[in-house]
N, C-alpha and C positions, 0 to 999 in steps of 0.2 A: 615609321613602319606600322602597318596595320596588323596587329598580332591576332592570331587565331586563338580564341578563348578556349582554354583547356579545362576539362572537368576536374573537380577537386580530388576525386579518387581515380586512380588509374589501375585498371585490371592488369595491364601489361607490367606495371611496376610490381604489383603484388605477386604475380606469377613468377616474374624474374627473381624476386627475392626468395620466394619459396623454393625454387629450383637451385638458386645459388647457395643457400645454406646446406642443401644436400650435397652440392659439389664440394663445399668446404670440408665436410665430413669425409668424403672420398679422398681428398688430398691428405688430410691428417692421419687417416687410418692406413693409408698405403705408404706413408713416408718411411717408416722403419724398415719395411721389406725392401724398398728401393735402395736404402742405405746399406743393408747388410747382406742381401742375397747376391749370388753370382750374376754379374751383368750378362744379359742375353739368355739366361736360363728361362724355362717356362714360367716358374713362379715370379721371376723378376719382370718378365714381359706382362704378366697379368697385373702386377702392381703398377707398372709403367702405364698400362692402359687406363687404370682407374685414376692414377695421379694426373695423367694428361687430359683425360676427358673432363675433369673438373677444374682445370687450371684457369678457367675464365671467371671464377667466382668473385675475386676481389675487384677487378674492373667493372664487373656487372653491378655490384653493390654501389659503386661510385656513379655509374650511369643512372641508377635508380634515384640516388640522393640528388644528383644534379638535375634530373628530369623534373623533380618536384620543387626543389629549393630555388631554381633559377627562373621559375615561372613568374613573369612580371605581374601577373594578376594576384599572386600570393602576397599578402600583407606582411612585410618583413622589414620594419624600420630598424635602424641600428640599435635602438634601445631594447627592442625585443630580442634581437640577435645576441646581444651581450648580457641580457638579464635572464634569458631562458636557455637558448641552445648551447652557447659556449660554456656557461657554468654547469649545465647538466652533464656535458661531456667531461669536463674537468673532474667533477665529483665522482662520476662513474669510473673514470680511469683510476682515481685515487683508491676507491673502494676495491676494485678488482685487482689492482696491483698489490694492495695490502693482503687481500685474500689469498692470492697465489704465493706471496711470500710466506704466509702462514702454512700453506700446503707444503712448501719447500722445507720449512723448518720441521714439520711433522714427519716428512719423508726421510729427513737426515737425522732424526732423533737418535742421540747416542753416538753419532759418528764424529761430532765435534762439540765443544762446549757451547751451551746455550747462549752465553754472552757473545761469542764470536758469530753465531748464526744471526742473532738480533742485530749486531753491528753490520753484518753483510746485508741483511734485509733493509736496514736503514739506508745504506749506501746505494743499493739498487733502486729504492724509491726516489732518492735524491737525484740520482744520475739518469733516471728514466730507463734503467735496464729492466724492463718489464718482462713478464712471462711471454713466451715466444709469439703468441697470437695477438697480444694486445698492441702490437705495432700499428694495427689498423686504426686505432684512435688518432694517431698522429696524421694519417691521411685525411680523416674526417675533419680534424682541427684545421688543416690547411684549406680544405674545401669550404668550410664554414667561414673562416676568417677572410677569405677572398670573395665571399658572396657579393659584397657591394660592388666589386669590380666585374665579376662575371655576370651579375644581373644587369649591369649596364650594357655589356656585350650582347646579352640576350635580347635587348631592346633595339639593337642595331638593325638597319635594313638587311634584307635577306642576303644580298650579294656581299655586304660587308661582314655579316656573321659567318658566312661560308669561308670568306678569306681568313678571318680570325681563327676559325677552327682548323683550316688547312695549315696555316703557319704553326699554330700551337702543336697540333698532332704530328706534323712532319718533324719538327725539331725535338719534340718530346718522346716520340715513339719510333718513327721511321729511321731517323738519324741514330737514335739509341741502338737500333738493331743493326743498321748498315755499318756502324763504326768498326765492327769486328771483321768486315769483309773488304777485300781489295776492290776498287782502289781507295774507298773511303777510309780504310784503316791507315793509309799513308798520310792522311790529313789530320793526324792527331793534334798537332799544334793549332791548326785552324779550328777544329771541332771543340777544343778546350773553351773557346769563347762562346760557343753556342749550346753546349751541353746543358740540358735541363734536368734538374734533380726530380726525384719521384714525387715530392710534395707539390711541385709545380705542374707535373704531368697530371696529377689528380684533378686540377682545376679544369684542364682541357677536356678530360674524360667526362667530368660532371657537366660541362657545357655541351658536349656532344650528346649526352643523355637528353638534355632539353631539346636539342635540335631533332633528334630521332623521334621524340614524343610528338613533336609538331608535324612530322612527316611520316605517317604510317605507311607500311609497305603495301604494295598492291597484290602480292602473291607470297606464298610460303616457300616457293622453290629457291629463289636467290639466297635468302638468309640461311636456308638449310644447307645449300651447297657451300656457302661461305663458312659455316661452322664445320662441316665435314672436311673440307679442304684444309682449313686451318689446323684442325685436330690432327690430320694426317701428317702435316709438317711438324707439329709439336711432338707427336709420338715417334715418327721415324727419325727426326733430327736428334731427339734425346737418346734414342737407341744407338744411332750411329756414333755420336760424340762420346757416349758413355762406354761403348765397346772399344773405341780408340784409346780412351783414358784408363780403362780397366776399373773404373768406379763411376758412380752417378755424376753426370755432368748436367747441371740445371740451367744451362743457357736458355733453352727453349721453354723452360718452366717459369721464367721471369714473369711475374704478374703484369708488368707493364711492357713486356715484349710485344712485338708486332702481332704475332699470331694468337696469343691468349686474348689480346684486346679485340681482335677480329672475331674470335669465338664468342666473346661477350656481346659484341654487336649482333652477331647472328642469333644468339639466344634471345636478346631483347626484341629483335625484329620478329622472331617467331612468336614470342609472347604477345606482341602487338597484334599480329595477324590472328592469333588464336583467341584473343579476348575482345576483338573488335565487335561491338554491338551485342556482347554477351554479358550476362550477370556473373560477377566474380563468385565462384564456388566458395562455400563456407570454409572448406579445408584449406583453400588457398589463402583466404584472409587470415585464418588462424595461424598458419605457418609463416606467413609474411609478418604478422604482428609479433610473433615470437622469435623471429630469425635472429635479432640482435642478442636476445637472452641465450638462445641456443649457441650462438657463436661464443659467448662469454663463458658459459659453464661447461661445454662439452669436454674440454681438456681435463677438467677435474674428474668427470666420470670415466674418461678414457684411462686415466692413471689408476683410478680406483678399481675398475673392472679388470685391467690387465695384471694388477698386483694381487688382487684378492679373490677374483672370481675365475676367470679363464684368461690365459695369456694368448690373445689372438695373434701376436707376433710370430708364434711358432707354428701356426696353422697355415694351410695353403691359401695364399692371397686370393685365388680365383673366387673363393666363396667367403673367406674370412673377412676380407675388406668390406664387401656390401653388408655382411651380417653384422659386423662391428658397427658400421655406420648406422644401420637401422636401429640397433640397440642404443647407441648414443643419442640418436634423434629422439627416441621414446623417453629415455631418462631425462634428457634436457628439456623436452616439452612438459614433462611432469613437473620439473623444477620451475618452469615458466608459469604453469598453472598455479603453483603455490606462491611464488614470489609476487605475481601480479595482484594478489589479494591484499598486499600491503600497499596502501596508497602512495606513500612517499618513495617506496622502492620502485613501484610501477612508473612513477613520474620522473624519477631522477637517476635510477641506478640501472634499469634494464630497458 
């Protein structure tokens, strides 16, 4: 297959990552309101809007990683993969897991003996029971460990690559969604043999990112319509199912659900169209470079602000969610500016 040589830097990837980290903040700052407010009330609908409109963030990050790491022109021998990328992820996971266990201990100070808290922290570290947002590490581990396989697929002829993507995404995303609807729901025994876990879905999403990068969109309208239509399904579906259950139903909020993934594709395509032939703005590069650090540190600032400054959870979500998100973004970027000055931290931890 004659591959189209891709530029070392992708403005579409930078812009998608910059937007995705903002979407993550919307998800996390709206979560408490979605869980505690009356379903269907005005404040709940505002929180559902913010939570739904940012639901594409995780698959978008995987699209970006896969778009870059699966490029056959990128020099990535096994030695480099297992001496640089995988150890960096492992060390970063260990450091941030320990940090958030320390935060937990400080938050529960006096509620239980210190020895019990230390034992609990040690068990959490040993069992991989990380702080809620650190689950993303395990998705990236899966994507990186499978790179020798997916990079081979990326070298396949175009027709074969499309077939690989179609099978992977159909089994990992479409069937994952349809299994809850008739008549596919009646095929439970059959689907058991084809059900793909999330870590395997990550690999297909990453490979899709590479394919999308190779095939830029010709217009902004189809990806915009794709995003809007998918968001409409996520929002309305969550509202309908939650109203029926009397509490938040997160079926349509699943990061690897069909419509959040389609939203991510829409955003990535819009970023491709918007950045085509243009110089990447400095603010986009900065936010893209700091996105991982912001992802890692923002829950700490969220906890700190809500406990000791102002509890955004009791304020109207229609303005409290974006206000809290903006504040967390500023605080997290300030932390990034400080942490990146330490060479080993910049290279291994953030």
